[in-house]
N, C-alpha and C positions, 0 to 999 in steps of 0.2 A: 581259755584265751582264744580270741578270734584271729584266725590267720587269713589274710587277704592274698588271693592269688594275683601275681602281676599280670597285667593285660597282655594279651598276645598281639603280634604285629597286625594280624587281620582284624582284630577287634578295634585297635586304634584307628586303622584305615576306615572301617565302617563308621566309626564315630565322627571322624573328620568329614566324610562325605555327607553324613546326615546333617551336620552343623552347617555346611556350605549350602546344602539344598534349602534349609530353613531360611537362611539369610537371603538367598536369591528370591525365594517366594515372597518374603516380607517386603523386599525392596521393589518387587514388581518388575524386574528386568527381563523376565522370560517373555517371549512373544506370546500373544494371546492365542489360544487354541481355536477359539470360535470368533466369528466376525461380530457377534452381538454379545454384550455383557452389561450388567447393571451399572449405572453411573458411578457407584462407589469403587468399581474396579474397571476402569475404562479399557476398552479394547480398541484395536486399530484394524480396519477403518471404522467409521461411524456406522455405516449401513443404515438400517431402519429401526432403531429402538423406539419405544413409546415417546411421543412428542412432549414438549414443554407446554406451559400454559398458553392458550391461544393468543395470537396477536390481534390488535385492533383491525377492523375491516378497512378496506380502501376508502369507504365513505366516511368512517369515523376519523381516519387519518388525513382527510382532504384539507383540513384547516390546521393540522398540527404542525409543529416545528420539524423541519428536515435537518437531521444531524449528519454533517459531512466530516469525515476524518481523513487526514493526510499525514504522511511522515515526510519531514523536510530537513534538509541539511545543506550547507555550502551554498552553491549558486542556486539551488532549488528554493532557497529562502526568497529569492527574487522571482523565480519562475512561477511559484505558487501564487503570486499576486495576480498573474494573468488568469489563473484558474479561478480564484476568488472573484475577481472582477467579472468574469464571464457568467458566473452563477448569479451574483446579486443583480446583474443587469436585467435578467429575465425571470427572476424568482417571483412567484405569485403567492408565496406563503413565507412565514419566517424561516430563516436558515441560521443554524448555529454551527460554526466551524470549530473543529478541534484539531489543532496542529501539534504534532509530536516532533520534538527536536531532541538531539542527543548531546548538544553542548550549549553552555550557558550564553555564549555570545549570540548564537542564532536566536535563542529565546528572547534576549533583550531587544535585538533589532526588530523582530517580528512584532513584539508587543508594542513598541513605539510606532511602528508603521500602521498597525491595525487599529490602534486606539486613538486615532485622530491627532497624533502628535507629529506626523510627518508634514513637512512643508516643502513645496517645490519652489526653487529660485535659482536663477543663473547668476553667477558671480560676474562682476564687472571687470574691465581691463586691469584694474589694480587689485583685484581679488576681493573687492567689496561686494557683499551680496545684494541682489536686487530685492525688491519688495516680495517677501515670501507669500505664497498662496497655500492655505491649508488643503490637504487632500483627504477626502472622506472615502476611504476604500470600502467600507462596509455598508454604507447607505442605509443605516438603521438596523442592519442585522448584527449578530453578535459573534465574537470569536474568542477562543481560549487557546493559549499556548502552553504546552505541557513539556516538561523536561523528562525524558525517558531515562530511568535509572538502569544502567547496564547490569546491575546486580540482579535484576528481575530475570535475566536470561541465565538460568541456573544449570544449564547443560552445555557441553562443548559443541561448537559448530565445526563441521568438517565439509569442505567443498572438494569433491574428488575430481570434478571436471568443470571448469568455469573460471570466470574472471575473479581477481582478488577482491574486488569491491563487494562481491557476494558474501564476504565474511563480515561485512559491516553489521554490527548488532542492531542498527536501526531497521534493517530489512526484516528483522524478526519481531519488531515492536507490535505488529498486527496480530501476533500470536497471543498477546496479552490484553487485547481490547476489553474483555469483560472485567479485568482487574483495573485497568486504567480508567474505565468509564463505567463504574458499577451502577450508575443511575440510568444508563441508556439501554434501549431495547433494539429496535430496528435502526440500522445505520447504513449510510452510503460511504464506501471507501473509494477514494480517488488518488491515484499517483499525482504528484505535483506537476508533472509535465503533460497535463491534460487541460482542455478548455471545453466548456459546454457551448456548442455551436448552434447557429441558426435560430437564436432566440428560444431555445428549448428550456422548459422549466425543469430543474433538477427534481422537483417534487413528482414529476411524471414517472421517474424511475422508481421512486418509492411506491407510488400507487400501483405500478405494474407488478412489482414484487408481491404486494399484498393481495392483488387481484388473482395472481397465479396460484397463491396458496388457498384461496377461497374456492377454487373450482372443484366441483365434486367429480370423482371421489377425492378426498383430501390427499394432496400430493406430499409424500414424506421428503421434503427437502428443506434445507436451512440456509442455503446460499444460492444466489443467482449471479451468473457471470457469462461472458461470451466464450464460445469454444474457439480454441486456436485452430485456424484453418489448415487443413491438409496435414495435421500433426496428431499423433496419438501418444499415449503414455509410454510407449516404447521409445520415444524420442527423448524422454527425460529420466526414465527409470532403467536400472540395470536388472532387467526382468529375469535373468538367470540367477540372481543373487539368492542364496538360501534363505536369507532373512525375509524376503518378500513372499516366499512360498506359503507360509501360514496365513497370509492376509487375503488370499483368494482374489487377487486383482487380475483382471483381463487386460493385458497390455495393449490390446488393439482398440481399447476404448479411447474416446476423445478426452482431452483435458481442457481445463479452463485457464484463462489468463487472469491473474489476481491483481492487475493494475486498476481495474474498475469492478467493483462488486457490491451487492447489497446482501446483508446478512442479519440474522436474528441472534442477538447476543444473549437473549434468554435461553435459546437452545445451546449456546456455547456453555453457559453455566450449568444447565440441567444435565448435559452429557459430558461435562468436564473435558471440553475439547482442548483447552490449553495443556492439560496433563497428557492427552493423547499425542499432541504435537511434540511436547518435550520428550516423550518416550521414543518417538521416531527419531528425533535428533540424536538421542543417546545411542540408539541402535546403529544409526548411520555413522556415528563417530568411530564405531568399532569395526564395522565392515561396510563396504560401499553399497548403498541402496539406490542412490540417484545422482544425477548430474546437477549442476547449477546450485541454487541456494534455497530460498524460502518457498518457492512455488510448489516443488514436488511434495513436501509433507502436507501442504494444504490439500493437494489433489488426492493424496492417499486417504487422509482423514475424511474428506467429503466425497469419497468415491461412491457414486450412485446416490448421493444425498445433496446434489446441486441441480439447479435448473438452468437451461440455456436461454440467455438473452439474445436478442437480435444483434447482428454484428455492428449495426450503426450506434449501439450504445458504447462501443469501445473501438472506434475506427482507428486502427493502427497503421501508420504510414508505411512502415517497412513490410507489413504483411500484405500490402496491395501494390499495384503498379503506379499509384498516384504520385508518389514522391519522385519517380523516375521521369515522369512526363510533366507537361505544363498543368497547373492545377485547374485550368479552364476545362480540361478534359474530364474532370471529376463530375459525374452527373448525379451521384448520390447526395443525400442531404444528411450527413452524420449528426447524431445527437451529441456525442462526445468525441472529440478528436484527441488521440493519444500519440504524442510524438516520441515514440520508443526508439531504442537503438541509438545510433550515432547521428540520426537525422533531426537533431534538435533545431528549433527555430533560431537559436543563437549561434549556429555553426554554418560553415560553407555548405555542407550537404543538405542543410535544412532550408536553403533559400527559397525553395518552392512553397514553403509553408508560411512565409513571412506574412502574407496577406490574411491568413487565418488567425495567426497568433498576435500580431502587432496591435490590432484594434482592441484587444483585451488587456494589454500591458499598460498599467496606469501611468508609467513614466516614458511612454513611447516617444515623446517629443525629443528625448535625449539620445535616441538610437537612430543613427543615420539611415539604417536599412528599413526603418519603419516609416520613413518619410513617404508622402504620397507619390506614387509612381515608381518607387524604388524597386528595381528588378534584380539585376546582377551586375552592378557597376564594376569597373576594373579596380581592384584594391591597390592602395599605395604600398601595402606589404601583406604578407600572408596572414597577418593577424587582424586585418581590417574586417574580416568576414565573421567575426564573432565578438560578442560584447562581454564574455565572461571576465576577462581581465579588467574591463572597465567597471565591473560591479564590485570590485574590491574597494579598499579604503579611499584611494584617490578619487574615484567616481563618486563615492558616497559623500565625501567631504565637499566636493566641488559643486554637487548638484542638489543635495538635500540638506535641509536644516532641521535639526531636532530640538531647537531652542536650547535649553540648559543641558540637554543630553549630547549636543554636538561635540563638546570637548571630551566627553567620555569615550567616544568612538574615534575621534580624529586626533586627539592628543595635542 
């Protein structure tokens, strides 16, 4: 007869430790020991692993469609119209817009506005509409509006230092670009509070990216953006955090602003970049690695794998002295203007930007501060300096007609 000896306490402990170790390894929750790993087991940061299939050359892409992506919600549903208008006005090749929303109402409004169903008309004294005039916002270009499924964000978000709005899942939709747009390769990403200025062709930004990657020797980068002036990674990362030590990041390095960038989604798929970003979010939810929201993980993953664009490709008002002074003092000719921070063109602080933003807003005739010669008139109330409240349902119903869809939004 076989007699089994009961397990000792030390034996049970060793078995438990071994089981936990196996689970942790299988789930991939341990920080990578080396900066480079095969795509099947992604490490952080990306560093310089072997590249994906080659992109088309700048010459080959000169007549191809430019794909522009933006994430939009709330008042930015209206602000992005200025961005789109500024692009189509000077585009010299086909442009295809891909707008990501997080709620169904924004999707419906944008689809009606962008697909030729918007009509401008001013109601008469008794509320009767005047003869509506159709508005063609795309001018022959195309646009798609996509609803972002919050369930795609499979890991928790933790903001250790920053504004509450940084917790908005839409901020992290750009982490899933390869899945949202499986048919796309090289894309331009723009925040909705941008405009393409001085009749620049957005295709020039795409050409610049492709040309930079053609230069010998091949430069191992998969994203191009501007560097944040006078700031380093130390300003966004908790550099003394134990979780950052295995990543080998030099916190004195510059970081990029992710409000305007060009990237290669083939590289995202090849190197499983979305999984790397999710892994960072998971680590940051357990112990603090960075301040703010979605920009730090992008900078960690693309550490030493991004190229610097000239600052005129993302001219940010708060990062210069232009917004403090009269705009006539601005001698540079920005390619893209980015109205970051609280200095939006539809707020009091952004009044020095009106002349740059208003010409691109397709419904500027209804905004008093977009009138010719508008500077800084004395407001009737503190609320006269911004039009955000006017872009809600009352403004929408009194100024726009969507035909049979008007009742759907105005009730």
